[in-house]
C-alpha positions in Angstrom: -7.0 4.8 5.2 -5.3 1.8 3.6 -3.2 2.2 0.4 -2.9 -1.0 -1.7 -0.3 -1.3 -4.4 -0.3 -4.2 -7.0 3.2 -5.4 -8.0 4.4 -7.9 -10.6 7.4 -9.9 -11.6 6.4 -13.2 -13.1 3.5 -13.3 -10.6 1.2 -10.6 -9.3 0.9 -9.8 -5.5 -0.5 -7.1 -3.4 1.2 -5.0 -0.7 -1.1 -3.4 1.8 -0.1 -0.7 4.3 -2.0 1.5 6.7 -1.2 5.2 6.7 -2.6 8.5 7.8 -2.2 10.1 4.4 -2.0 9.0 0.7 1.6 10.2 0.3 2.7 8.3 3.4 1.0 5.2 2.2 2.6 5.4 -1.2 6.1 5.8 0.4 5.4 2.7 2.5 4.2 0.6 -0.4 7.2 1.7 -2.6 9.6 0.8 0.2 8.2 -2.8 0.2 8.4 -3.4 -3.6 11.1 -6.1 -4.1 14.0 -5.4 -6.5 13.1 -6.4 -10.0 9.4 -6.0 -9.4 7.2 -3.3 -11.1 4.5 -1.4 -9.3 1.4 -1.7 -11.5 -1.4 0.2 -9.8 -2.6 1.9 -6.7 -5.9 1.6 -4.9 -7.2 3.3 -1.8 -9.5 1.5 0.6 -11.2 4.3 2.5 -13.4 1.8 4.4 -10.4 0.4 6.2 -10.0 1.8 9.7 -7.5 4.7 10.0 -4.3 4.3 11.8 -5.6 6.6 14.5 -8.7 4.4 15.0 -6.5 1.3 15.3 -4.1 3.0 17.8 -7.0 4.3 20.0 
C-alpha cells in the first residue's frame, strides 16, 4: 500500500511513502511535511506493491 499526501506552501508537491497500514503511512507522510507547509489531501494507491512484496 502506498500513501500519498499532497502538501503546499507557495508551491504544491507530493510526498510518497510505502507502508503496511494506512495509519503507519499517514505518520510517515506527516513526519516529512516541512515546517510552514500544509498537508492538503491524502490518497491511497492500492495498486502499488506492499512493503512485504518489496522486501521478499
